[in-house]
C-alpha positions as CSV (number, residue, x, y, z in Angstrom):
1,M,-0.1,0.0,0.0
2,T,1.4,3.4,-0.8
3,A,1.1,5.9,2.2
4,C,-1.1,9.0,1.7
5,D,1.4,12.2,1.2
6,V,-1.2,15.0,1.6
7,W,-2.8,15.5,5.1
8,M,-5.2,18.1,6.7
9,L,-3.8,18.4,10.1
10,G,-6.4,20.5,12.0
11,D,-6.6,23.7,9.7
12,V,-3.3,23.1,8.1
13,V,-2.4,20.9,5.0
14,V,0.9,19.1,5.2
15,D,2.5,17.6,1.9
16,L,4.9,15.0,3.0
17,A,6.3,14.3,-0.5
18,T,7.3,18.0,-1.0
19,Q,8.1,18.7,2.7
20,R,5.8,21.4,2.7
21,V,3.3,22.9,5.6
22,R,0.5,25.4,4.1
23,H,-1.6,27.4,6.2
24,A,-5.1,28.8,5.7
25,G,-4.1,32.2,5.5
26,G,-1.3,31.4,2.6
27,G,1.8,31.2,4.5
28,E,4.0,28.2,3.7
29,V,6.9,26.8,5.6
30,R,9.5,24.0,4.4
31,L,10.3,21.1,6.7
32,T,13.5,19.2,7.0
33,P,13.4,15.6,6.1
34,R,13.9,14.2,9.7
35,A,11.0,16.3,10.8
36,V,8.8,14.9,7.8
37,A,9.9,11.3,8.8
38,V,8.7,12.1,12.7
39,L,5.6,13.7,11.5
40,R,4.7,10.6,9.0
41,A,5.4,8.3,12.1
42,L,3.0,10.3,14.2
43,I,0.6,10.3,11.8
44,G,0.7,6.6,11.3
45,M,0.2,6.1,15.0
46,G,-3.3,7.7,15.1
47,D,-3.9,9.0,18.6
48,R,-1.4,6.5,20.2
49,P,1.8,7.8,21.7
50,L,5.1,7.2,20.0
51,S,8.3,7.2,22.2
52,R,11.3,8.8,21.9
53,D,13.4,5.7,21.9
54,V,11.4,4.3,18.9
55,L,12.0,7.5,17.0
56,L,15.6,7.2,17.9
57,S,16.0,3.8,16.8
58,T,14.5,4.2,13.5
59,I,14.6,7.5,12.1
60,W,18.2,8.0,13.6
61,A,19.2,4.6,13.6
62,Q,22.7,4.9,12.4
63,A,23.4,8.2,13.8
64,E,25.3,9.1,17.0
65,T,22.9,11.2,18.7
66,G,21.1,12.1,21.8
67,D,17.7,12.7,22.9
68,E,18.0,16.3,21.9
69,V,17.5,15.5,18.1
70,V,14.1,14.3,18.9
71,S,13.1,17.6,20.6
72,K,14.4,19.7,18.0
73,A,12.3,17.9,15.2
74,I,9.2,18.0,17.5
75,N,9.9,21.7,18.0
76,E,10.4,22.3,14.3
77,L,7.1,20.9,13.7
78,R,5.3,22.8,16.3
79,L,6.6,26.1,15.1
80,A,5.7,24.9,11.4
81,L,2.0,24.0,12.3
82,G,1.6,27.1,14.6
83,D,1.5,25.0,17.7
84,H,2.8,27.7,20.1
85,D,1.0,27.8,23.1
86,T,2.9,25.6,25.7
87,R,-0.1,25.4,27.9
88,R,-2.5,24.1,25.6
89,R,-1.0,22.2,22.6
90,R,-3.2,22.1,19.4
91,F,-1.0,19.6,17.3
92,I,1.4,17.6,19.3
93,E,1.3,16.6,22.7
94,T,4.0,15.4,24.9
95,I,3.0,12.5,27.1
96,P,5.5,11.8,30.1
97,K,6.8,8.4,29.9
98,L,5.1,7.5,26.8
99,G,6.2,10.0,24.1
100,Y,4.4,12.1,21.7
101,R,1.1,12.0,19.9
102,L,-1.0,13.9,17.4
103,I,-4.2,15.5,19.1
104,C,-5.6,17.3,16.2
105,T,-8.0,16.3,13.5
106,C,-5.9,14.2,11.0
107,R,-7.5,13.2,7.4
108,P,-5.8,12.3,4.1
109,L,-6.4,14.6,1.0
110,E,-6.6,14.1,-2.3
111,P,-3.9,16.2,-4.4
112,A,-6.8,18.0,-6.3
113,A,-8.3,19.2,-3.0
114,T,-5.2,20.4,-1.4
115,A,-5.3,23.8,-2.6
116,D,-8.9,24.3,-1.8
117,A,-8.5,22.8,1.7
118,A,-5.6,25.0,2.6
119,A,-8.0,27.9,1.7
120,G,-10.7,26.3,3.8
121,E,-13.2,26.2,0.7
122,T,-13.8,22.5,0.7
123,D,-14.4,19.5,3.2
124,A,-15.1,16.9,0.8
125,A,-12.6,14.5,2.0
126,A,-14.3,14.9,5.6
127,A,-17.5,13.7,4.0
128,E,-15.6,10.6,2.5
129,G,-14.4,9.6,6.2
130,V,-10.7,8.9,7.0
131,S,-10.2,6.5,4.2
132,G,-10.0,9.4,1.8
133,A,-12.1,10.4,-1.2
134,D,-11.3,7.4,-3.2
135,G,-9.5,5.0,-0.9
136,R,-6.2,5.7,-2.4
137,C,-5.0,7.2,0.9
138,A,-5.3,4.5,3.6
139,A,-6.3,6.4,6.9
140,Q,-3.6,5.8,9.7
141,S,-1.1,4.4,7.2
142,D,0.4,1.1,7.8
143,H,3.8,2.9,7.3
144,V,3.9,3.8,11.0
145,L,7.8,4.4,10.7
146,P,10.0,5.3,7.7
147,P,10.7,2.6,5.3
148,G,13.7,0.3,6.4
149,T,12.7,-0.3,10.1
150,G,11.9,-4.0,9.4
151,D,9.6,-6.4,8.0
152,A,7.8,-9.0,10.3
153,A,7.2,-11.3,7.4
154,A,10.7,-11.5,6.4
155,T,12.1,-11.8,9.9
156,G,9.6,-13.7,11.5
157,Q,9.7,-11.4,14.4
158,P,7.0,-8.7,15.4
159,S,7.6,-5.5,13.7
160,V,8.1,-2.0,15.2
161,S,4.6,-1.1,14.1
162,A,3.2,-4.5,15.6
163,S,4.8,-3.7,18.7
164,L,3.3,-0.1,19.1
165,S,-0.1,-1.3,18.3
166,N,0.3,-4.4,20.7
167,P,2.6,-3.0,23.5
168,D,2.9,-6.5,25.2
169,N,4.5,-7.7,22.0
170,V,2.0,-10.7,21.9
171,N,1.4,-12.2,18.3
172,D,-2.4,-12.3,18.3
173,S,-2.5,-12.4,14.4
174,V,-4.3,-8.9,14.4
175,I,-5.9,-8.4,10.9
176,P,-4.3,-5.7,8.9
177,V,-6.0,-2.7,9.0
178,S,-6.2,-2.5,5.1
179,E,-8.0,-5.7,5.1
180,K,-10.6,-4.5,7.8
181,S,-11.3,-1.4,5.8
182,A,-11.8,-3.4,2.9
183,S,-14.6,-5.5,4.4
184,R,-16.3,-2.8,6.4
185,P,-15.2,0.6,4.9
186,R,-18.1,2.8,6.6
187,R,-18.3,1.1,10.0
188,S,-14.9,0.2,10.9
189,W,-13.7,4.0,11.7
190,R,-16.6,4.4,13.8
191,Y,-15.8,1.2,16.0
192,A,-12.3,2.4,16.2
193,A,-13.3,5.8,17.4
194,V,-15.4,4.3,20.2
195,L,-12.7,1.8,21.2
196,L,-10.1,4.7,21.1
197,L,-12.2,6.6,23.3
198,A,-12.8,4.0,25.7
199,A,-9.0,3.3,25.7
200,G,-8.3,7.0,26.2
201,A,-10.7,7.1,29.4
202,I,-8.9,4.1,30.7
203,L,-5.3,5.3,30.0
204,A,-6.3,8.8,31.7
205,W,-7.8,6.8,34.7
206,L,-4.5,5.0,35.0
207,L,-2.0,7.7,34.6
208,I,-3.5,10.6,36.2
209,P,-3.2,10.1,39.9
210,S,-6.1,10.5,42.0
211,R,-6.1,13.7,43.9
212,P,-6.1,13.7,48.1
213,A,-8.9,15.4,49.7
214,S,-8.3,19.0,50.1
215,G,-5.8,20.4,52.8
216,L,-4.4,16.4,53.3
217,Y,-1.0,17.9,52.5
218,S,-1.5,21.5,53.7
219,A,1.1,22.9,56.1
220,P,-1.3,22.7,58.8
221,A,-2.0,19.1,58.3
222,L,1.9,18.5,58.0
223,R,2.6,20.4,61.1
224,A,0.1,18.3,63.0
225,S,1.4,15.1,61.5
226,L,5.1,15.8,62.2
227,A,4.4,17.0,65.7
228,Q,3.9,13.2,66.6
229,P,7.0,11.7,68.4
230,P,9.3,10.2,65.6
231,R,11.1,6.8,65.7
232,V,14.6,6.4,65.4
233,V,15.7,4.0,62.3
234,A,19.3,3.9,62.7
235,T,21.5,5.8,65.3
236,G,24.6,7.5,64.4
237,R,26.9,4.5,64.8
238,E,24.8,2.9,62.1
239,Y,24.0,5.7,59.8
240,L,26.2,7.6,57.4
241,G,23.6,9.3,55.0
242,Y,22.5,8.6,51.4
243,V,19.0,7.5,52.5
244,D,16.2,6.5,50.4
245,I,12.9,4.6,51.0
246,L,11.2,1.5,49.4
247,P,8.1,2.6,47.5
248,D,5.9,0.6,49.6
249,A,7.2,2.2,52.8
250,S,8.4,-1.1,54.4
251,A,12.0,0.1,54.7
252,A,14.8,2.4,54.9
253,L,17.7,2.2,52.5
254,Y,20.9,3.9,53.4
255,A,24.7,3.6,53.9
256,S,26.0,2.5,57.2
257,P,29.4,1.5,58.5
258,L,30.0,-2.1,58.4
259,E,33.1,-4.7,58.0
260,A,35.7,-1.7,58.5
261,T,34.0,0.1,55.4
262,V,30.8,1.5,54.2
263,R,28.1,-0.8,52.9
264,V,24.4,-0.1,51.7
265,V,21.8,-1.7,53.8
266,T,18.0,-2.0,54.0
267,R,16.3,-2.0,57.3
268,P,12.7,-3.0,57.8
269,F,10.4,-0.7,59.7
270,G,9.2,-2.0,63.1
271,S,11.5,-4.8,63.4
272,G,14.6,-6.4,62.1
273,T,18.2,-5.4,61.7
274,P,20.1,-3.9,59.0
275,R,20.6,-6.4,55.9
276,R,23.5,-5.6,53.4
277,V,21.9,-4.9,49.8
278,S,25.0,-6.8,48.1
279,A,27.1,-9.6,49.0
280,L,30.1,-8.2,46.9
281,A,33.5,-8.4,48.9
282,G,35.7,-5.2,49.3
283,G,35.4,-1.7,48.4
284,A,32.7,0.7,49.8
285,E,29.3,1.4,48.9
286,F,27.3,4.5,48.7
287,A,24.5,6.5,47.1
288,P,21.7,3.9,46.9
289,A,18.5,4.5,44.6
290,V,15.6,2.3,44.3
291,S,13.3,2.0,41.0
292,H,9.8,3.3,41.4
293,D,8.3,-0.3,41.3
294,G,10.6,-1.2,44.0
295,R,12.2,-4.1,41.9
296,I,15.6,-2.9,41.5
297,I,18.3,-0.8,43.8
298,A,21.3,0.8,42.2
299,Y,24.2,1.9,44.2
300,Q,27.9,3.2,43.5
301,H,30.7,0.9,44.4
302,F,34.2,2.3,45.0
303,A,37.3,-0.1,45.0
304,D,40.8,0.5,43.5
305,G,40.7,3.9,42.7
306,A,37.4,3.3,40.4
307,C,33.7,3.5,40.9
308,R,31.0,1.4,39.2
309,I,27.3,1.6,39.3
310,R,25.6,-1.7,39.9
311,L,22.2,-2.9,39.8
312,H,20.8,-5.4,42.5
313,E,17.4,-7.3,41.7
314,V,15.6,-7.3,44.9
315,A,13.6,-10.6,44.1
316,S,16.3,-12.6,43.3
317,G,19.3,-11.1,44.6
318,S,21.1,-11.3,41.3
319,E,23.7,-8.4,40.6
320,R,25.3,-6.8,37.6
321,E,27.6,-4.0,36.7
322,L,25.9,-1.4,34.9
323,A,28.3,1.6,34.1
324,G,30.9,3.5,35.2
325,C,30.6,6.6,37.8
326,S,32.6,9.4,39.3
327,S,35.5,8.3,41.8
328,R,35.6,11.9,43.3
329,F,32.1,12.1,44.6
330,A,29.0,10.1,44.9
331,E,26.6,10.6,42.0
332,W,23.1,11.2,42.8
333,L,20.9,8.4,41.2
334,E,17.2,8.7,39.9
335,F,15.4,5.9,38.1
336,S,12.9,7.0,35.4
337,P,9.5,6.1,36.1
338,D,9.4,3.5,33.4
339,G,12.5,1.9,35.1
340,R,14.6,2.1,31.8
341,F,17.3,4.3,32.7
342,L,18.9,6.4,35.4
343,L,19.4,9.9,35.6
344,T,22.8,11.3,37.1
345,P,24.9,14.2,36.9
346,R,27.9,14.3,34.5
347,M,29.6,16.9,32.3
348,R,28.9,17.1,28.8
349,P,31.9,17.2,26.2
350,G,33.5,20.7,25.8
351,E,31.5,21.8,29.1
352,N,32.6,22.7,32.4
353,V,29.4,22.4,34.6
354,M,27.2,19.4,35.7
355,S,24.1,18.4,33.7
356,L,21.7,15.5,33.8
357,H,22.6,12.4,31.9
358,R,20.7,9.2,31.3
359,I,22.2,5.9,31.5
360,D,20.2,3.1,29.9
361,L,19.6,0.2,32.0
362,A,19.8,-2.4,29.2
363,D,23.3,-1.5,27.9
364,G,24.7,0.8,30.2
365,S,25.3,3.6,27.6
366,A,25.1,7.0,28.9
367,R,24.1,10.1,26.9
368,A,23.1,13.6,27.7
369,Y,19.6,14.2,28.9
370,D,17.4,16.5,27.0
371,Y,15.8,19.0,29.3
372,P,15.8,22.9,29.8
373,R,19.1,24.1,31.6
374,V,20.2,27.1,33.1
375,A,23.5,28.6,31.6
376,G,26.7,28.2,33.9
377,M,24.6,26.1,36.6
378,N,25.5,22.7,38.1
379,D,22.5,20.4,37.7
380,V,23.5,17.8,40.5
381,Q,20.3,15.8,41.8
382,A,16.8,15.1,40.0
383,R,13.7,13.5,41.6
384,Y,10.5,12.5,39.3
385,A,7.2,13.7,40.6
386,P,4.9,10.9,41.7
387,D,2.8,11.6,38.4
388,G,6.0,11.3,36.1
389,R,5.1,14.4,34.7
390,R,7.6,16.9,36.4
391,L,11.1,16.7,37.5
392,A,12.7,18.5,40.4
393,I,16.2,19.4,39.8
394,R,18.8,20.6,42.5
395,R,21.4,22.8,41.3
396,G,24.9,23.8,42.7
397,A,26.8,22.7,45.7
398,Q,25.4,22.8,49.1
399,P,24.9,24.9,51.0
400,H,24.2,27.4,47.9
401,S,22.0,24.8,46.3
402,G,18.7,25.8,44.2
403,L,15.8,24.0,43.5
404,S,13.9,24.2,40.0
405,V,11.0,22.2,38.7
406,V,10.7,21.3,34.9
407,D,7.3,20.4,33.3
408,L,8.2,17.4,31.1
409,R,5.2,18.1,28.9
410,S,5.7,21.8,28.1
411,G,9.4,22.0,28.9
412,E,8.9,24.9,31.1
413,R,11.4,25.2,33.9
414,R,10.4,27.2,37.2
415,E,12.8,28.3,40.0
416,L,11.2,27.3,43.3
417,V,14.2,27.8,45.8
418,D,17.0,30.2,45.2
419,D,20.5,29.4,45.8
420,A,20.8,31.4,49.3
421,F,18.0,29.7,51.0
422,G,20.1,26.8,52.4
423,L,18.6,23.9,50.7
424,D,19.7,20.5,52.3
425,G,17.7,17.6,50.7
426,Y,14.3,17.6,49.1
427,T,11.6,15.0,48.3
428,W,8.0,15.2,46.5
429,L,5.1,14.9,48.6
430,P,3.0,11.6,47.7
431,D,0.4,13.7,45.7
432,G,2.9,15.8,43.8
433,S,1.2,19.3,45.2
434,A,4.4,20.2,47.0
435,L,8.0,19.4,48.0
436,L,9.4,19.0,51.3
437,I,13.1,20.5,51.8
438,G,15.5,20.6,54.5
439,V,17.5,23.7,55.6
440,H,20.5,23.0,57.7
441,D,21.6,26.4,59.4
442,G,20.3,29.5,60.8
443,E,16.7,30.4,61.9
444,R,15.2,28.6,59.1
445,A,16.8,25.2,59.9
446,G,14.3,22.5,59.7
447,L,11.7,21.1,57.1
448,W,9.8,23.4,54.7
449,R,6.6,22.8,52.4
450,V,7.4,24.4,49.0
451,D,4.5,24.4,46.8
452,A,5.1,22.9,43.5
453,E,3.2,25.3,41.5
454,T,3.8,28.8,43.2
455,G,6.9,28.1,45.0
456,E,5.4,29.4,48.3
457,K,7.3,28.3,51.4
458,T,6.0,27.3,54.7
459,Y,8.1,26.4,57.5
460,L,7.0,23.0,59.4
461,G,9.6,22.7,62.3
462,L,11.8,19.9,63.1
463,R,14.7,21.8,63.5
464,G,17.9,19.6,62.7
465,A,16.0,17.8,60.1
466,T,17.5,17.5,56.8
467,C,17.5,15.2,53.6
468,P,14.1,14.0,53.7
469,V,12.4,11.1,51.7
470,A,8.9,10.3,51.4
471,A,6.7,7.2,50.4
472,R,3.2,6.6,51.1
473,D,2.6,7.7,54.7
474,A,6.1,7.5,55.8
475,L,8.8,10.1,56.0
476,L,12.5,9.4,56.7
477,Y,14.9,12.3,57.7
478,T,18.4,12.9,58.9
479,H,18.4,14.6,62.3
480,S,21.4,16.3,63.6
481,L,21.9,18.8,66.3
482,R,25.4,19.3,64.6
483,R,25.2,19.0,60.8
484,Y,28.8,20.6,60.3
485,A,31.2,20.8,63.1
486,L,34.7,22.6,63.0
487,V,36.9,19.8,63.7
488,S,40.8,19.9,64.0
489,V,43.3,17.5,62.8
490,A,47.0,17.2,63.7
491,I,48.8,17.3,60.3
492,G,51.3,14.3,60.4
493,A,49.2,12.2,62.7
494,A,48.1,8.8,61.7
495,P,44.8,8.9,59.3
496,A,42.9,7.0,62.0
497,A,43.6,9.6,65.0
498,A,40.3,10.9,66.0
499,P,39.6,14.5,65.2
500,V,38.9,17.0,67.9
501,Q,36.0,19.5,67.9
502,A,37.8,23.0,67.7
503,F,35.0,24.8,69.8
504,A,32.6,22.1,71.2
505,A,28.9,22.9,71.4
506,P,25.8,20.9,72.1
507,R,24.1,22.0,68.9
508,G,24.3,24.1,65.7
509,A,26.6,24.0,62.8
510,E,30.0,25.6,62.3
511,W,31.3,26.5,58.7
512,F,33.2,28.6,56.5
513,P,36.4,28.9,58.5
514,R,39.2,31.5,57.9
515,L,42.4,32.2,60.1
516,S,44.0,35.3,60.8
517,E,47.3,36.0,59.2
518,D,49.2,35.2,62.4
519,G,47.0,32.2,63.0
520,L,46.2,33.2,66.4
521,A,42.3,34.0,65.5
522,L,39.7,32.0,63.6
523,A,36.4,33.5,62.1
524,F,33.6,31.2,60.9
525,L,29.7,30.9,60.9
526,S,27.8,29.1,63.3
527,D,24.0,28.7,64.2
528,R,24.8,27.1,67.9
529,D,22.3,29.5,69.5
530,G,19.9,30.2,66.6
531,P,20.3,32.5,64.0
532,T,23.4,32.3,62.0
533,A,26.4,34.6,63.3
534,V,29.9,35.3,62.8
535,H,32.2,33.8,65.7
536,V,35.8,34.8,66.4
537,G,37.8,32.1,68.0
538,R,41.1,32.7,70.0
539,E,44.0,30.2,70.4
540,D,43.3,30.6,74.1
541,G,39.8,29.1,73.8
542,R,38.0,32.4,74.2
543,L,34.9,32.8,71.4
544,L,33.2,36.0,70.6
545,R,29.8,36.0,68.8
546,L,29.2,39.0,67.1
547,P,25.9,40.7,67.2
548,D,22.8,39.9,64.8
549,L,21.8,42.4,62.0
550,P,18.2,42.7,61.9
551,G,16.9,41.7,58.5
552,A,20.3,40.2,57.6
553,E,22.1,37.1,57.9
554,P,25.9,36.3,57.3
555,S,26.2,34.1,54.2
556,A,29.9,33.7,53.2
557,T,33.6,33.1,54.5
558,P,34.4,36.0,57.0
559,A,37.6,37.8,56.4
560,L,39.8,38.9,59.1
561,S,42.2,41.9,59.4
562,A,46.0,40.8,60.4
563,D,45.2,41.7,64.2
564,A,41.7,40.0,64.3
565,R,40.2,43.5,65.4
566,R,38.1,43.9,62.3
567,V,36.0,41.4,60.4
568,F,34.2,41.5,56.9
569,V,31.5,39.3,55.8
570,P,28.6,39.3,53.1
571,M,25.2,39.3,54.5
572,R,21.8,38.1,52.8
573,Q,18.9,40.6,53.3
574,A,15.4,39.8,53.7
575,D,14.5,41.1,50.3
576,G,16.9,38.4,48.7
577,H,19.7,40.8,48.0
578,S,23.2,40.8,49.7
579,G,25.6,43.4,50.8
580,L,29.1,43.6,52.3
581,Y,29.3,44.4,56.0
582,E,32.3,45.4,58.3
583,S,32.7,45.4,62.1
584,A,35.2,45.7,64.8
585,T,35.6,42.7,67.2
586,D,36.5,45.0,70.4
587,A,33.4,47.1,70.0
588,P,31.0,44.9,67.7
589,A,28.9,46.8,65.5
590,W,27.9,46.2,61.7
591,R,28.4,49.0,59.2
592,R,27.7,48.3,55.4
593,V,30.5,48.9,52.9
594,D,29.1,50.7,50.0
595,S,29.0,49.1,46.5
596,A,27.0,49.6,43.5
597,N,28.2,46.4,41.6
598,G,25.8,43.9,42.7
599,D,25.1,41.4,45.2
600,V,28.3,40.4,47.1
601,E,28.8,36.9,47.6
602,Q,32.4,36.5,48.6
603,V,35.2,38.6,50.5
604,A,38.8,38.7,51.1
605,L,41.3,41.2,52.6
606,S,44.8,41.8,51.2
607,P,47.2,41.2,53.9
608,D,48.3,45.0,53.9
609,E,44.6,45.7,54.4
610,H,44.6,48.2,51.6
611,W,42.3,46.5,49.4
612,I,38.9,44.7,49.9
613,Y,38.4,42.1,47.3
614,Y,34.6,40.8,46.7
615,V,32.6,38.8,44.2
616,V,29.4,40.0,43.0
617,R,26.7,38.0,41.2
618,G,26.3,39.6,37.7
619,G,23.9,39.2,34.8
620,A,23.1,35.5,33.5
621,E,24.5,34.0,36.5
622,M,28.0,35.3,36.1
623,R,30.4,35.9,39.2
624,V,32.7,39.1,38.9
625,L,35.6,39.8,41.1
626,W,36.1,43.4,42.0
627,R,38.7,45.1,44.7
628,R,37.9,48.3,46.5
629,S,40.4,50.7,48.0
630,R,39.8,51.2,51.7
631,E,41.6,54.5,51.6
632,T,39.9,56.1,48.4
633,G,36.7,54.0,47.9
634,A,38.0,53.6,44.3
635,E,37.0,50.3,42.6
636,Q,38.5,48.0,40.0
637,R,37.0,45.1,38.0
638,I,39.5,42.3,38.2
639,A,37.8,39.3,36.5
640,E,34.8,37.4,35.7
641,G,33.5,33.9,35.3
642,L,34.3,32.7,38.8
643,A,32.7,29.6,40.4
644,A,30.9,29.7,43.7
645,G,33.3,29.5,46.8
646,P,35.8,31.6,48.6
647,I,38.5,33.8,47.5
648,A,41.8,34.4,49.2
649,C,44.7,37.0,48.9
650,D,48.5,36.5,49.1
651,R,51.3,38.7,50.4
652,R,52.7,39.3,46.8
653,G,49.7,41.1,45.8
654,G,47.9,38.1,44.0
655,V,44.1,37.0,44.5
656,F,43.1,33.4,44.2
657,Y,39.8,32.1,43.1
658,I,38.3,29.3,41.2
659,D,37.7,29.8,37.3
660,A,34.2,28.4,36.3
661,A,35.3,27.7,32.6
662,R,38.5,25.9,33.5
663,Q,37.7,24.4,36.5
664,A,40.9,25.5,37.9
665,L,42.2,27.5,40.8
666,V,43.9,30.3,39.5
667,R,46.0,33.3,40.8
668,R,45.6,36.8,39.3
669,T,47.8,39.8,40.0
670,P,45.3,42.7,39.5
671,D,48.4,45.5,38.9
672,D,49.5,43.5,35.9
673,G,46.6,41.6,34.9
674,R,48.4,38.1,34.8
675,S,46.8,34.8,35.9
676,E,48.5,31.5,36.3
677,T,46.8,28.1,37.0
678,W,47.8,26.5,40.4
679,L,45.5,23.4,40.6
680,D,43.5,21.9,37.8
681,D,40.3,19.7,38.3
682,M,38.5,21.8,41.1
683,G,35.0,21.2,40.4
684,Y,31.8,21.8,42.2
685,W,32.7,19.1,44.8
686,T,35.8,20.9,45.9
687,T,34.3,24.6,45.7
688,Y,34.9,25.1,49.5
689,A,37.7,22.4,50.1
690,W,40.7,24.6,49.8
691,T,42.5,27.6,51.5
692,L,45.7,29.7,51.1
693,G,48.3,29.7,53.9
694,N,52.2,30.0,54.5
695,D,52.1,31.2,50.8
696,A,50.9,27.9,49.4
697,V,47.6,26.4,48.6
698,Y,46.1,23.6,50.4
699,A,43.1,21.8,49.1
700,L,41.4,18.6,49.9
701,R,41.7,16.1,46.8
702,E,41.7,12.6,45.3
703,P,44.0,12.6,42.5
704,G,43.7,9.6,40.1
705,G,40.6,8.4,42.3
706,R,42.7,7.4,45.3
707,D,44.5,8.7,48.3
708,F,41.9,11.2,49.9
709,G,43.9,13.9,51.7
710,L,45.0,17.4,52.0
711,Y,47.3,18.2,49.3
712,R,49.9,21.2,49.2
713,V,51.0,23.2,46.0
714,G,53.8,25.6,46.6
715,V,54.1,26.9,42.9
716,A,51.8,27.3,40.2
717,G,51.6,24.0,38.2
718,A,53.7,22.2,40.7
719,T,52.7,18.5,41.4
720,P,50.5,18.4,44.6
721,V,52.0,16.8,47.5
722,L,50.1,14.9,50.1
723,V,50.5,16.1,53.6
724,Q,47.6,14.7,55.4
725,P,45.3,11.7,54.6
726,T,41.7,12.3,55.1
727,D,38.5,10.3,54.9
728,G,37.0,12.3,52.1
729,I,36.9,15.8,50.5
730,A,33.2,16.9,51.4
731,A,33.7,20.2,53.5
732,L,32.2,23.4,54.1
733,G,35.5,25.2,54.5
734,I,39.0,24.4,55.7
735,A,41.9,26.3,57.1
736,V,45.4,25.3,57.9
737,T,47.5,26.8,60.9
738,P,51.0,28.4,60.2
739,G,53.6,26.1,60.0
740,E,51.3,23.2,58.7
741,K,50.5,22.1,62.3
742,R,46.9,21.6,62.1
743,L,44.0,21.2,59.8
744,L,40.6,22.8,60.4
745,I,37.8,21.2,58.4
746,S,33.9,21.8,58.6
747,Q,32.4,18.6,58.0
748,P,29.6,16.1,59.6
749,P,31.0,14.8,62.9
750,P,31.0,11.3,63.2
751,G,28.0,9.7,64.9
752,A,26.3,13.0,65.3
753,Q,23.3,12.4,63.1
754,E,20.6,9.6,63.0
755,L,18.0,8.5,60.7
756,R,14.5,9.1,61.7
757,R,11.0,8.2,60.6
758,A,7.8,10.4,61.0
759,S,4.2,9.9,59.7
760,L,2.6,12.0,56.9
761,P,-1.2,12.0,56.3
762,R,-2.1,8.9,54.3
763,L,-3.1,9.4,50.6
764,S,-6.3,7.5,50.0
765,S,-7.3,6.1,46.6
766,T,-10.4,4.3,45.3
767,R,-8.4,2.2,42.7
């Protein structure tokens, strides 16, 4: 049978043979061959969806491409057809997890009727039904996909077309559409229409989740539910984080210290002890994730300087290796709703920021995921909404992580939580109406409800709660009175030597440390008594808390004068903007340092105290480095394109920062504009894990996927030298005392957090 080439789609005429789209008003658009092939395939499917994977494997079968080629073709078709309204599509609909389908009226035209139909002057073809005026063009042509996609008769296997018509790939000897049409030319389309309407109703009932009663997950209802006493699932001795929950809310999944290493375990609620997921010997295991049907657990296995993603079948206990992963940090994994791939953060070729990639569970192949991105931002974690139609994406390194939601049907990306809010973990509520997020510091510490549509944030309480995950009526969260503590490690001591807390406190966190030039004073941020405040500690143990500033909160690493009598710090204000403030330590009182260049994110003071260096956030998320004379107030633009994180000044007039484009720590001398690279491979995972001291750079690193530790670089481009092994590189700031005597690290203190379970209102359903 010859496929019809001229079609009436809504009020638009499409000639597939000449690749032309003609509108009723007389306008004409020429399509590319690939777009025509996609449109022919969509027409062949009728009102059934056509998946991306089928399009990729047929139309782009021999090309090395990513998902974006399908999106480009669909966008080309929508533009050509005039399908511009993302909220109400008229021609091509995106169906999450299933693909695309035509939703407009679709009927074949005789060539002679084409011009009249385009002008809206005839409807003869409609009177003849979907088979066309003389039957030459078969409605819903059996050329579902372009020629060359396989022939069932020749191979003895079901064709792609048959698979699409019969999703379960059952060969039930379906009579070809053309034969049915020949025997019942008038009635068949009516019966088909009735069946399609019934199937559509059933599909909608299956795919659209039942909505809970009004107010089930409102903030007051959540507060009341979370007010009930929680249960401890795992104590600090048993729990190392990376929590997930089985979809039936029967057990927790997390990383635990076992067998002198780290293992992924499950722990049933109510009774039982932790059980290892894998029987694999050696190495360490992190970052588990469970599929949406609960059948597969994915986790990352680190051994011999390499990382591999492994898949564990829950029912059989069998395992297999899927793909490689980063040895420098644990990648957040998320299963697609249909269980066909994993989402994980990676860098695309030629780029220097993290973006989401999909790893095919069938063969372990990885390719860039097609979704709307924000220029210059690291997308590091994704979670699908319960209905599979939206994707929540965390961007940036903590504590400067933001949260966006992407509508997978329209492609719209909306920001819900800005980078300055202090996001520390998130999860969808079971009905998809909102997300729960954790905040680890300051007066905002605890859980928040964030409306998925409006972004409205409501505080729920549970101070100390972070990293929430939810399923059904169960909520798991990490509880810690000390999320980050400033610990001191003697350089040269054995790796197993226990670190000591620099300034012990029963609660609160401590982060972003910086030493004075002589090493006798240390400034850092802490929320040990509620609001985030600047603290200045002395070598003799004295600790000064600087006063609060109404309507503002310290937000970055402080800078100290050489004698520690003055401190500078950026502060986030109630209106969302941030400014630079200065205070004396002997008579504390905050004073704003004027600057008209934008929101101040970071600050450093030159050792001679003539210059204040600071970073502002410019347009398009770009960070710009400035310096300001303390004597004259004159300002000079130094560099742009900085990554998030601290800056530091040396005695020779240089300033250090991470260059976002090169992912390198560079030193620039403002007087002559020269720059030199000191350390490569400074990604978002090491944003806060470096410092300057003794005219050398110190950084927590893991070169070559092994030997975690503190490394020293004394000259630009020199090979880093390991000076102290550590147990990882995750840190919210480090400092090294003069003479390389002690390393101060802001990190989660051992045993200070536990895994707790709370109850959520139960989502009822009539299904």
